[in-house]
N, C-alpha and C positions, 0 to 999 in steps of 0.2 A: 338671886343677884350676884352671889358670889360666884356661880358657875358663869354668869354672863360675863362677869369681869375677866376671869381666867381665859374664856374663849376670846375676849378682843385682845387680851394681853398677847395670846398665842398668836393672832392674826398680825399684829403689829409686829411682833418678832418675825414671823415669817416675810413680812412686807420689808422690814428693814433688812432682813438678810439677802432677801432678792435683790433689794436695792445695793446692797454693799456688793453682791455679786455681779450686778450690772457695771457698777462703778469699776470693780476690779477687771472686769472683761473688757470695759471701755478703755482702762487705763492700759492693760495689756496689749490691746490692738494698737493704741496709740503709740506706744512704747516701741512695738514691733515695727510700726509704721516709720516712726523716726529711725530705728536701727537699719531699716532696709533703705531709707533715704541716705543715711551716714554711709552705708555700706555702698550704695550706688555713687556717691559722691566720691568717695575713696578710691572706688574702681576708676571712676572718670579721671582722678588725678593720675593713674598709673597708665591710661591710654596714650597713644601717640598725639602729639600735637598737631600733625596735621599726616594722616596716612597717605596722602598723595605726593609727598615730596621725599623722594628717596637721595637727595644730593647729599652728599658726605659733607660734614662739617669738622675740622680738626680741632680738637681740643687738648689743651696741655695740662698734665698733673705734673705740679712740681713737687720737689723734695719734701717740702713742710704742708702740702695741701692736706688737710681732713675732708670730711664729708661736706662741712660747712661750705668751705672754700670751692669745693668742686660742684656743689649744687649752684652757687652764685655764678659760676662761669656756666653751667648748663643753662640756667634761667636766662642770663643776660643773651645767650645764643637763641633763645626761644626755642629749647630742646626740649625741656619738662614745665609742667603746669605749676607745680608747687615745690619751692626748696624744702619745707617742712616734710612733706610726704616724701621726697628723695631721700633725706636724712633718715626718717624713720624706716623706710622701705629698705634701705642699705644696711642699718643697724641689725634689721632682724634677718635679712637674706645674706649677708656677707661680712658681718661683725665689723663692717667699716673699712675693711682692709682693701686699699688701693694700690695698684702699681704705678710709679712714676713713669713718665713718658708721653709721647703723643698717640692720641687715640682718634679714630674717625667714627662718628655718630650720626644719625639723621633724624629728620622731624617725624619720619614713619615707623620709628622704634618706640616700643613702650619701656616702661622703667626696668621691667625685667630684661629686655634685651640691652638696653644702654648699661646697666648694671653688670651684664655678662661680659660686655665688651671691655668696662672700665676695671674690672676684676681679674682680666686674662692677661697673663704674661705673654702669651703668643700674639696678642693683639696690640701690644704695647709696641710703640715704635720710638726708638731712641729719640730724644730731643737734640741730640747732637746733629751739626749740620756741616756740610763741606761748601765752602764759599770760594768760588774762583773769580779773582780779579780780573778786571778788563786789562789786558796786556799781560797776564801770567802766561808761562809757556810751560811745556809738559813738565819740565825739572820742578818748576815751583809747585805745580798741581799734584805731582806725584809725592813730594814731601808733605804737602798738607793731606793728602789722602791717607799717608801713613800714620799721620797723628790722630785721625778721627776713625780709623777703620782697624780692621785686622789685615788689610792689605798692604806688603811692604812696597816701598819705593821701588824696589828692582820689580817686582812682580807687576806693578802697575806699568811700568815702563816697558818690559817685555809684551805685555798684552796690547799697548798701542802700536807695536810693530808686528803683531803676529799675523802673518797673512791669512791663516786659516779664519781668523776671527774678523779680518778685513773683508774678505770674501762674503761671510754671513751677513756683513753691514751693507755690502754692495746689494746684495738681494732684497734688503729690506729698505734701504734708502738710495734707489738708484739716482735720483735728481742729485744727491749730495756726494756720495761715496762713488767715485769713478776709477778707471784704470790709471789715472794719473798717480793714484797713490801706489802703484807697482813701482814706481820709479826708485832705482837702487840709491841714487843720490839724496834720498830724504832722510834726515836724521832720525825724525819721529813721524811715522807714516800719518798719525792722526793729530799732529800739531796744528792748531788752528781750528780743528773740528770739534772742540770740547769747549761748549758755550760758558761764557762767564755769568755765573748765577749763582744762587744758593741752593744746594741739593740735600735733601733729608737723609740722614744715615740710618737705617732700620735693620732688621734682622735679614731683609732680602739682599741687600746690596753691602753690609757691613764686611764680609768676607767674599764676596764674589766681584772680582774686577769687571767681567763682562757685563753685568747688569749694570753696575755703575757707570761704566764708560757709555754704555748704549743710551743710557738716560741723557747723558751730556751731548750725544751726537743727535739724539732725538730733538733736542732743545734747539741745536743748530739748525736741524732740517727745518722745524717749524718757524724760526725766526728768520734766518738767513736767505733760505731759498727763494721767499715772496720778495725779497729786497733785490736779490740777484735778477729775478725775472722783470722787475720794473722798468729797466732799461732796454729791454729785449735782448739782454745777455751782450751787449755792445758798449765800447767806450768811444766816446766821440773825441778823438785826438786832433786839435786844430782842423777841424771841419772834415775829418776821414772816420767813418766808423769803422772800428776794428771789433771783430767777434772775439769775445773772452770765454774762457771756460770758467766754470764756479771754483776750480782750483786755482786759477790765476786772480780770481775777483777777492778770495779769502786771503791769498797771500799779499796783495797790494793792501787790503784793509789792515793786515798785521803789522805791515811796515808802518803805515800811517798812525797806527795806535802806538807804535814805540817811539816815533818822532813827534808827534804832536804834544803839546802842553796846554793848549788852549782851545776849546771847541769852536771858537770864532775863527781861528786860523785854518781848522782842518781843512775846508774846501779849497783854500788857496794852495796849501801845501800839497794836497792832491793834484792840483793844476800843475805844480812844478814837476812832479814824478811823471805826469802824462806828457808833459812837453819833453822831458829828457829821453823817454821811451820813443816818442816821435823823432827825435833826430838821432837816434842810436847812441846816446850818452849814457855812461854808467850812472845809476841811480846815486852811488856814493854815500849810502846811508849807514852811520855808525851802528845803530841796533842791529843791523845783519851780520857786522863784524863781531859783536858781543856774542851774538848767537853761534856764528860760526866756531868760536872759541870756547863755547860753555860759559862764558863769563856773565854774570850778573851786574856787577858794578865795578867801579875802577876807571883807570884812564887807559887809552888804546896808544900803543906805540906805533912808531912807523913801520916796525916789523909785523905788528899786527894787522896793520891796514893793508898789507902785502902778502898775507897769508893766502894760500892756493885752495882753500875750501870752496866750493861751488856756491856756498851762501855768501861769500865776500862780493858785495856788489861795488866795491873800488876796483876790483879787477876781472869781473866778470859782467858782460852786458846783460841788459835786461832784468827780469825779475829772478830772485833765488829759486831753487828747486820746490820749494813750499813756503807755507807760512811760519812766521817766528814767533808768534804769540795768539791768543785768544782775543780776536778784536771785538770792540763793542759796537752796538748799533749806531753809534755816532759816526764811526769810522765808515761803516757801509754806506751811511747816509751822505757823507763828504764825497766819497768817490763816485756815488751816484749823481752828485750835483757839483762837480769841480767847478772852480772860478776860471773863466776864460782867461787868460793873460800871456804875457810873454817871458815870464820869470823861467829862470832855470836853477837860480840858486836860492837859499833862504838861509836863515840861521836864527836862533832864538836867546835872549839874554835870561839873566838870572830868575827874573819874573815871568818867563815864559812866553813873552811877547815876541812875535815872528818879524823879522826884517826880510824883504825880499829883494833880489837883484837880477837884472838882465844880462851882465857881464861879470866876468870874475874879478876885474878890476874894482866895480861898483861893490861886489860881495867882499873884497879884501878890507875896504873902506868902512864897511859896516862892522866888519869884524872886528877892527882896531877899536871901533867905538864901543862896541857893546858887548865884546867877549873878553873878559879878563884873562890876560896871559895867552892869548889867542896866538898860534903858530901856524903860517901858511903850510898847507900840504899839497900845493898844486892844483891846478885846475882839472 
């Protein structure tokens, strides 16, 4: 009996041991499965959101941004699958150190590639930008460039007048940059050809005037040439079609840009200028005189109005040698669609409202009513 009990006890012990081993094995397998599942999920969270989309998305990393703020920006732009994974991944792979600036990432990048971009000084693009306002001229643009880049005002001005550089632009933008820029009477050859817009300043253009200017010229090519082609490169002046060059087109738009204070009057003012050209009457536009004297603000004297610059439209017939500012789209559209009328005079009051007249006598009466301190300059 005693031996039987011992035998049964031994069998039970072996059975329990086997059962325990089975439980341990099953637990181990289950644990390994869960680990593999977790690792697979973790790996999934590091993969590209969409491997087929390579379009670049600009991400700005500001001065006070940490991994949490950056993760939120990336997630909102659908560039990562998990903010928590990005924070964890960045902590173990880069110590959470990021550069300030603008970065370009895409949906086909995995976490490692995104992190490589965001932690690379070479990939950081300065968050500074250059804004050319509609109506700015070369002098204003050069001053702005000097403030946000390593390019001096003088260097910028020299480059816009550099014949060798202009010749390169002729090759690249033949529809826009023509032999008319060889005119020795031009104050600044690329005046009017630098499109008013905001431009990112980064390591490629911060100290390279050619690259920066070229990007502005390209913007003009992309936006202005199609507008120039809309009217078959002609102005219809009092029923007569006159072929115009793109240089003349930009020049007229630049004058209109400086004269007009209200978008609603643009097309009517354009009509006045075209009417004056049709009857060989001087344009007599004050902004051209300011430009001829390199003046930005102030009052014009009688002596100013009689200065002999080719840009002075009080003493010279027709258009000046070239543009006097960087025109806006609305100015180009206005000269594409001028109002047909018989007016050859206009003025604006303090509020920017325009008044039009067919004769100088009518113009004088309007001026006395709407222009404070008006002094006649003759017709």
